[in-house]
C-alpha positions as CSV (number, residue, x, y, z in Angstrom):
1,M,17.8,-20.1,-47.0
2,I,17.9,-18.9,-43.4
3,S,17.5,-21.6,-40.8
4,S,14.3,-21.4,-38.8
5,R,16.2,-22.4,-35.7
6,T,18.5,-19.3,-35.8
7,S,16.3,-16.7,-37.4
8,W,14.0,-14.2,-35.6
9,P,10.6,-13.4,-37.0
10,I,10.4,-9.9,-38.4
11,W,7.9,-8.8,-35.8
12,A,10.1,-10.1,-33.0
13,T,13.1,-8.2,-34.3
14,E,11.1,-5.0,-34.6
15,L,9.6,-5.5,-31.1
16,A,13.0,-6.1,-29.6
17,A,14.4,-3.0,-31.3
18,L,11.5,-0.9,-30.1
19,V,11.7,-2.2,-26.6
20,T,15.4,-1.6,-26.3
21,G,15.1,1.8,-27.9
22,V,12.4,2.8,-25.5
23,A,14.6,1.5,-22.6
24,A,17.5,3.5,-23.8
25,F,15.3,6.7,-23.9
26,W,13.9,5.9,-20.4
27,L,17.3,5.2,-18.9
28,A,18.9,8.3,-20.4
29,A,16.2,10.7,-19.4
30,P,15.8,12.0,-15.9
31,H,12.9,10.5,-14.0
32,P,11.7,10.0,-10.4
33,V,13.3,7.2,-8.4
34,A,11.3,4.0,-9.0
35,A,11.2,0.5,-7.4
36,H,9.9,-2.6,-9.2
37,G,8.5,-0.4,-12.0
38,G,6.8,2.1,-9.8
39,P,7.6,4.8,-7.3
40,P,8.5,3.5,-3.8
41,L,5.5,4.3,-1.5
42,T,4.2,3.3,1.9
43,R,0.4,2.8,1.8
44,R,-0.8,1.0,4.9
45,L,0.0,0.6,8.6
46,A,-1.0,-2.2,11.0
47,F,-0.6,-2.5,14.8
48,H,0.2,-5.7,16.6
49,P,-3.0,-6.3,18.7
50,S,-1.1,-7.3,21.8
51,D,2.4,-5.8,21.4
52,P,2.3,-2.0,21.2
53,D,6.0,-1.9,20.1
54,T,5.4,-4.0,16.9
55,L,4.2,-2.2,13.8
56,Y,3.9,-3.2,10.2
57,A,3.9,-1.1,7.0
58,Q,2.9,-2.2,3.6
59,A,5.2,-0.6,0.9
60,T,5.4,-1.0,-2.8
61,F,8.6,-2.9,-2.4
62,G,7.6,-5.3,0.4
63,L,6.6,-5.5,4.1
64,V,8.6,-3.5,6.6
65,F,8.2,-4.0,10.3
66,S,9.5,-2.8,13.6
67,R,9.7,-4.5,17.0
68,D,10.8,-1.4,18.9
69,H,8.0,1.2,18.4
70,G,9.2,2.3,15.0
71,M,12.8,3.0,15.9
72,T,14.3,0.4,13.6
73,W,12.8,-1.5,10.7
74,S,13.5,-4.7,8.7
75,L,12.3,-5.8,5.3
76,A,10.5,-8.8,4.0
77,C,10.7,-8.5,0.2
78,E,7.4,-8.7,-1.7
79,E,8.6,-11.7,-3.7
80,S,8.9,-13.8,-0.6
81,I,5.3,-13.6,0.4
82,G,3.8,-13.5,-3.1
83,W,2.8,-9.8,-3.6
84,Q,2.7,-8.7,-7.2
85,T,4.5,-5.5,-8.1
86,T,1.2,-3.9,-9.1
87,E,-0.7,-4.8,-5.9
88,N,-1.5,-2.7,-2.9
89,P,-2.7,-5.3,-0.5
90,H,-4.6,-4.7,2.6
91,I,-2.8,-6.1,5.7
92,V,-4.1,-7.1,9.2
93,A,-1.9,-8.1,12.1
94,A,-3.0,-11.4,13.7
95,H,-2.9,-11.8,17.5
96,D,0.2,-14.1,17.2
97,G,2.1,-11.5,15.2
98,A,1.5,-13.0,11.8
99,I,0.4,-10.8,8.9
100,V,-2.8,-11.7,6.9
101,F,-3.0,-10.1,3.6
102,G,-5.4,-10.2,0.6
103,L,-4.2,-10.5,-3.0
104,F,-5.8,-10.7,-6.4
105,R,-5.0,-14.4,-6.2
106,G,-6.2,-15.2,-2.7
107,L,-6.0,-14.8,1.0
108,Y,-2.6,-15.5,2.5
109,R,-1.0,-15.6,5.9
110,S,2.7,-15.3,6.9
111,S,4.1,-15.8,10.4
112,T,7.8,-15.8,9.5
113,F,7.7,-13.3,6.6
114,C,10.0,-15.8,4.8
115,D,7.1,-17.4,2.9
116,A,3.3,-17.4,3.0
117,E,0.5,-19.9,3.3
118,L,-2.9,-20.1,1.8
119,P,-5.1,-21.0,4.8
120,E,-8.3,-21.4,2.9
121,P,-7.9,-23.4,-0.4
122,S,-11.3,-22.4,-1.7
123,L,-10.0,-18.8,-1.7
124,E,-7.1,-19.5,-4.1
125,R,-7.3,-17.2,-7.1
126,V,-10.2,-15.3,-5.6
127,P,-9.5,-11.6,-5.3
128,I,-9.5,-10.4,-1.6
129,I,-10.1,-6.7,-1.7
130,S,-10.2,-5.7,1.9
131,L,-9.6,-7.0,5.5
132,D,-10.4,-5.8,9.0
133,R,-10.1,-7.0,12.6
134,D,-12.6,-6.9,15.5
135,P,-10.8,-4.6,18.0
136,T,-12.6,-6.1,20.9
137,S,-11.7,-9.7,19.9
138,P,-8.3,-9.5,18.1
139,M,-8.5,-13.1,16.8
140,Q,-11.7,-12.3,14.9
141,L,-10.9,-11.3,11.3
142,Y,-13.0,-10.5,8.3
143,A,-12.2,-10.5,4.5
144,A,-14.2,-9.4,1.5
145,T,-14.0,-11.0,-1.9
146,S,-14.4,-8.9,-5.1
147,L,-14.9,-10.7,-8.4
148,G,-17.2,-9.6,-11.2
149,S,-18.6,-13.0,-12.2
150,F,-18.9,-14.2,-8.6
151,E,-21.4,-14.0,-5.7
152,N,-19.0,-12.1,-3.5
153,V,-19.1,-12.8,0.2
154,V,-17.5,-11.8,3.5
155,Y,-15.3,-14.5,5.1
156,A,-14.8,-14.7,8.8
157,S,-12.0,-16.2,10.9
158,G,-12.2,-16.7,14.7
159,D,-8.7,-18.2,15.1
160,D,-6.3,-15.5,13.9
161,G,-6.7,-16.2,10.2
162,L,-5.8,-19.9,10.4
163,T,-9.2,-21.1,9.1
164,W,-12.0,-19.2,7.3
165,E,-15.7,-19.7,6.7
166,P,-18.0,-17.7,4.5
167,T,-20.7,-15.7,6.3
168,A,-24.3,-16.6,5.5
169,D,-25.4,-13.9,3.1
170,R,-23.8,-13.2,-0.2
171,F,-23.8,-10.2,-2.5
172,E,-25.3,-10.4,-5.9
173,V,-23.3,-11.0,-9.0
174,G,-22.1,-7.6,-10.2
175,E,-21.9,-6.1,-6.7
176,L,-18.2,-5.5,-6.2
177,P,-17.1,-4.8,-2.6
178,E,-14.2,-2.4,-2.1
179,E,-13.8,-1.9,1.6
180,I,-14.9,-3.6,4.8
181,R,-15.0,-2.1,8.3
182,V,-16.0,-3.4,11.8
183,A,-17.8,-1.1,14.1
184,P,-15.6,-0.9,17.3
185,S,-18.5,-0.3,19.7
186,A,-20.7,-3.0,18.1
187,P,-18.4,-5.6,16.6
188,R,-21.2,-7.7,15.1
189,T,-21.9,-4.6,12.9
190,L,-20.0,-4.7,9.7
191,Y,-20.0,-2.3,6.8
192,V,-19.0,-3.0,3.2
193,S,-18.8,-0.4,0.4
194,G,-18.4,-0.8,-3.3
195,V,-19.9,-0.4,-6.7
196,R,-22.7,-2.2,-8.6
197,L,-22.1,-2.7,-12.3
198,E,-25.6,-2.9,-13.7
199,P,-27.1,-0.4,-13.3
200,R,-23.9,1.4,-12.2
201,M,-24.4,2.6,-8.7
202,G,-22.3,3.0,-5.5
203,F,-23.5,1.2,-2.4
204,V,-22.9,0.8,1.3
205,A,-24.1,-2.4,3.0
206,R,-24.6,-2.9,6.7
207,S,-24.8,-6.2,8.6
208,D,-25.8,-6.2,12.3
209,D,-25.3,-10.0,12.7
210,A,-21.6,-10.4,11.6
211,G,-22.4,-11.0,8.0
212,G,-25.5,-13.2,8.4
213,S,-27.6,-10.7,6.5
214,W,-27.1,-7.4,4.8
215,T,-29.1,-4.2,4.2
216,T,-27.8,-2.4,1.2
217,F,-28.1,1.4,0.6
218,D,-27.6,2.9,-2.8
219,I,-25.3,5.9,-3.3
220,E,-25.3,8.0,-6.4
221,L,-21.9,8.0,-7.9
222,R,-22.2,11.4,-9.6
223,G,-19.4,10.6,-12.0
224,A,-17.3,8.8,-9.4
225,I,-15.8,5.4,-10.0
226,T,-16.6,3.8,-6.6
227,V,-17.5,4.4,-3.0
228,L,-14.8,3.6,-0.3
229,L,-15.3,3.3,3.4
230,G,-13.3,5.6,5.7
231,A,-13.9,4.8,9.3
232,V,-16.6,4.0,11.9
233,D,-17.0,6.1,15.0
234,P,-15.7,4.1,18.0
235,N,-18.6,5.2,20.2
236,D,-21.5,5.2,17.7
237,A,-21.8,2.3,15.3
238,R,-24.2,4.3,13.2
239,R,-21.8,7.1,12.4
240,V,-19.7,6.3,9.4
241,L,-17.5,8.2,7.0
242,A,-17.0,7.1,3.4
243,Y,-16.0,8.9,0.2
244,R,-16.7,8.9,-3.5
245,R,-13.5,8.3,-5.4
246,Y,-13.1,10.2,-8.7
247,T,-10.6,10.0,-11.5
248,D,-10.3,13.6,-12.5
249,E,-12.3,15.5,-9.9
250,A,-12.0,16.1,-6.2
251,D,-13.0,13.2,-4.0
252,A,-16.1,13.8,-1.8
253,L,-16.0,12.8,1.9
254,M,-19.4,11.8,3.1
255,L,-20.9,11.3,6.6
256,S,-23.8,9.0,7.6
257,E,-25.3,9.2,11.1
258,N,-28.0,6.5,10.6
259,G,-26.0,3.5,9.7
260,G,-25.6,4.2,5.9
261,E,-29.2,5.0,5.1
262,T,-28.5,8.6,4.1
263,W,-25.3,10.5,3.4
264,D,-24.2,14.2,3.5
265,D,-21.1,15.5,1.7
266,V,-18.8,17.1,4.4
267,A,-15.6,17.8,2.5
268,S,-14.2,18.0,-1.0
269,V,-10.6,16.8,-1.3
270,S,-8.4,17.6,-4.3
271,G,-6.2,14.7,-5.3
272,D,-6.7,11.3,-3.8
273,L,-8.3,11.1,-0.4
274,S,-6.1,8.5,1.2
275,A,-7.2,7.9,4.7
276,V,-9.7,8.5,7.5
277,A,-9.2,7.7,11.2
278,F,-11.1,8.3,14.4
279,A,-9.3,8.8,17.7
280,P,-9.9,5.8,20.0
281,D,-12.1,7.9,22.2
282,G,-14.0,9.4,19.3
283,S,-13.1,12.9,20.3
284,R,-11.5,13.7,16.9
285,V,-11.5,12.3,13.4
286,W,-8.9,13.0,10.7
287,Y,-8.8,12.7,7.0
288,G,-5.7,13.0,4.8
289,G,-4.9,13.3,1.2
290,E,-1.9,13.5,-1.2
291,D,-2.6,17.2,-2.1
292,K,-4.1,18.9,0.9
293,G,-2.5,17.1,3.9
294,L,-4.2,16.5,7.2
295,H,-7.6,17.9,8.3
296,V,-9.3,17.4,11.7
297,S,-12.8,17.4,13.0
298,S,-14.0,17.8,16.7
299,D,-17.7,17.2,16.0
300,G,-17.7,13.6,14.7
301,G,-17.0,14.4,11.1
302,R,-19.6,17.1,10.4
303,T,-17.0,19.8,9.8
304,F,-13.3,19.8,9.3
305,E,-10.5,22.3,9.4
306,P,-6.9,22.2,8.1
307,Q,-4.4,21.0,10.6
308,F,-1.1,20.1,8.8
309,L,-1.4,21.0,5.2
310,D,2.1,20.8,3.9
311,L,2.3,17.0,4.3
312,T,1.5,14.1,2.0
313,I,-0.9,11.7,3.8
314,R,-1.0,8.2,2.3
315,C,-2.4,6.4,5.4
316,L,-3.5,7.1,8.9
317,A,-3.7,4.8,12.0
318,A,-4.7,6.0,15.4
319,R,-4.4,4.5,18.8
320,E,-4.3,5.8,22.4
321,G,-2.2,8.9,22.5
322,E,-0.7,8.4,19.0
323,L,-1.6,9.3,15.4
324,W,0.6,7.5,12.8
325,A,0.8,8.5,9.2
326,C,2.4,7.4,6.0
327,A,4.0,10.3,4.2
328,D,6.2,10.9,1.1
329,N,9.6,9.6,2.0
330,F,11.4,12.0,-0.4
331,A,9.2,15.1,-0.4
332,D,8.3,15.1,3.3
333,G,11.6,13.6,4.7
334,F,10.0,10.4,6.1
335,A,7.9,7.5,5.1
336,V,6.2,6.8,8.5
337,G,5.8,9.3,11.3
338,V,3.9,9.6,14.6
339,S,2.2,12.5,16.2
340,L,1.9,12.6,20.0
341,D,-0.1,15.9,20.0
342,G,-3.1,14.9,18.0
343,G,-1.7,15.8,14.6
344,N,-0.2,19.2,15.3
345,S,3.3,17.9,14.7
346,F,4.9,14.7,13.5
347,E,8.1,12.8,14.6
348,P,9.7,10.8,11.8
349,R,10.0,7.1,12.7
350,F,11.0,5.6,9.4
351,R,12.9,6.6,6.3
352,Y,13.7,4.2,3.5
353,R,17.5,4.6,3.8
354,E,17.2,3.4,7.4
355,I,16.1,-0.2,6.6
356,L,18.4,-2.5,8.5
357,G,18.2,-5.2,5.9
358,Q,16.4,-8.2,4.6
359,I,15.4,-10.6,7.4
360,E,17.3,-13.8,7.8
361,C,15.4,-16.8,6.5
362,A,16.3,-20.5,6.4
363,E,17.5,-22.2,3.2
364,G,14.7,-23.6,1.2
365,T,12.3,-20.8,2.0
366,R,10.9,-18.5,-0.7
367,S,12.7,-15.6,0.8
368,A,16.1,-17.2,0.8
369,E,15.7,-18.0,-2.8
370,V,14.5,-14.7,-4.3
371,C,15.1,-11.9,-1.7
372,P,18.9,-11.5,-1.8
373,I,18.7,-10.2,-5.4
374,A,15.7,-8.0,-4.5
375,W,17.4,-6.6,-1.5
376,R,20.5,-5.6,-3.4
377,A,18.3,-3.6,-5.9
378,I,16.4,-2.0,-3.0
379,A,19.6,-1.1,-1.1
380,D,21.1,0.4,-4.3
381,L,17.9,2.4,-4.8
382,F,17.9,3.9,-1.3
383,G,21.7,4.2,-0.8
384,I,21.9,1.5,1.8
385,D,25.1,-0.6,2.3
386,A,23.9,-4.0,1.1
387,G,27.1,-5.5,2.3
388,A,26.2,-4.9,5.9
389,P,25.0,-7.8,8.0
390,R,21.4,-8.6,7.3
391,A,18.8,-8.1,10.0
392,G,17.9,-11.0,12.2
393,D,14.8,-9.1,13.1
394,A,13.8,-5.4,13.6
395,G,14.8,-3.9,16.8
396,T,18.0,-5.9,17.4
397,R,20.7,-3.6,16.2
398,T,23.1,-2.2,18.9
399,E,22.7,1.5,18.1
400,S,19.3,2.9,18.8
401,R,17.7,5.9,17.0
402,E,18.5,8.0,20.1
403,E,22.1,6.9,20.2
404,A,22.5,7.8,16.5
405,G,21.2,11.3,17.1
406,P,18.0,13.0,15.8
407,L,17.1,13.1,12.2
408,P,18.1,16.3,10.5
409,L,14.6,17.7,9.9
410,D,13.3,21.2,9.8
411,A,9.7,21.8,10.6
412,G,8.4,24.7,8.5
413,G,5.9,26.2,10.9
414,D,2.6,24.9,12.3
415,L,1.3,23.9,8.8
416,G,4.7,23.5,7.2
417,R,6.4,20.6,5.6
418,I,8.6,18.4,7.7
419,S,11.6,18.1,5.4
420,N,15.1,19.2,4.8
421,P,15.8,19.9,1.1
422,D,19.5,20.2,1.9
423,D,19.8,16.7,3.4
424,D,21.5,14.7,0.7
425,E,20.3,11.4,2.1
426,G,16.7,12.3,2.6
427,G,15.7,13.6,-0.9
428,C,14.9,11.9,-4.1
429,G,17.2,13.7,-6.4
430,C,20.4,13.7,-4.4
431,R,22.0,10.6,-2.9
432,V,20.9,8.3,-5.8
433,G,21.1,11.0,-8.4
434,G,24.7,11.2,-9.4
435,D,25.7,7.5,-9.2
436,R,22.4,6.3,-10.7
437,A,22.5,8.9,-13.4
438,D,26.0,7.6,-14.5
439,K,24.7,4.0,-14.4
440,R,21.6,5.0,-16.4
441,G,23.9,6.7,-19.0
442,R,26.1,3.6,-19.3
443,L,23.0,1.3,-19.6
444,A,21.4,3.7,-22.1
445,A,24.5,3.4,-24.3
446,V,24.3,-0.4,-24.1
447,C,20.6,-0.3,-25.0
448,V,21.2,2.0,-27.9
449,A,23.9,-0.3,-29.2
450,L,21.6,-3.3,-28.9
451,A,18.8,-1.5,-30.7
452,S,21.0,-0.4,-33.5
453,G,22.5,-3.9,-33.8
454,L,19.0,-5.4,-34.0
455,W,17.9,-2.9,-36.6
456,V,21.0,-3.5,-38.7
457,R,20.6,-7.2,-38.4
458,R,17.0,-7.0,-39.5
459,R,17.8,-4.8,-42.5
460,K,20.6,-7.2,-43.6
461,R,18.2,-10.2,-43.4
462,L,15.5,-8.4,-45.4
463,G,18.2,-7.6,-48.0
464,K,19.3,-11.2,-48.1
465,R,15.8,-12.5,-48.4
466,G,15.2,-10.1,-51.2
467,S,18.3,-11.3,-53.1
468,E,17.2,-15.0,-52.7
469,Q,13.7,-14.5,-54.1
């Protein structure tokens, strides 16, 4: 008889063989570079409300930030502040430089980026789907919950996210908020968009008293999965852009000029529509997507024209004289760039291989415990020397971007891609290709051996059991 302490159940052996076999196939086959189980992407940007040189970017592998206007960047690994590998959290920069971010498991705040705190215990394990800041009062923040079996509510903080209180009015059970926006010209005017489960319908809700009461307007989904807010005109609190998000069809950009009561379709965007941003003076508004690049409007969003098509747009953030964008680090040659001419051209400000390192954190912090291992994996992925001194903070290295020389990029015309396919360090299938392919081959061989061994072991045990019966 086989001892129960040393034997594996048949299902466990088969599962292990299957998993290792699939791993062997995955490792041996060519595939895009991936981090933490998914492709490395930069999804969101946030500006420090009082320090124009400090920027934050939410990436799929952690929080990257710069203290010198995007010239140098440091990393806080996602494990240190509690992000899950499958999450794409909203981030807001507090007035004191802390980052407030919403997760599926609650609302968190991090001032050191070495760990994170849960400032409101009642929001633990409550999904926080979206955040925004009052631009006229930077310490005033808002957060929206989104839980199917919960009366969702907007929470407000007047002290930089240190404490939070629910606003007076709540959404009905089954109304799932997706985005929240503050109207810059009337900061007590808030918008929330989302989807109602029964009957299934999109909606945009408006509050003119900072969440004390809401007026909800239904929007037909027309086969879409939800409605997402884009941006509010900085000069007109009643002019709002939103879009219907589809799975297999082109997203539909919509404009309301009466505070959400009625909507007109103004653009159809193949692929995911990723971002909408107004210029601070309202003179222009942009939208961007992963397939069709950047489009611009000079009439408040009624009509758009292509501006920079051959560029992947994953986020947009505008401030005086600057339009910042998240792009595809590998296809476009940079992950974060800035335009100083209203979107006609972009200057690269961040590429993944330029991360200075994981920030220094004191012993006993979450970051000191888990991030060194994560940093080595990230450094290997992007071809960074992980043995170099870690960053004390972004913006402290001795050699500036200007001293190091310009990035080797080639703009391909007014609407061309900013990239350099011959740059071995800037593309996806080059710097990490050879070495990582060899490593994948060796790992694949090990996995095949493990799979074969497990399978043989199982067959032998089945045979032995058969002979004992």
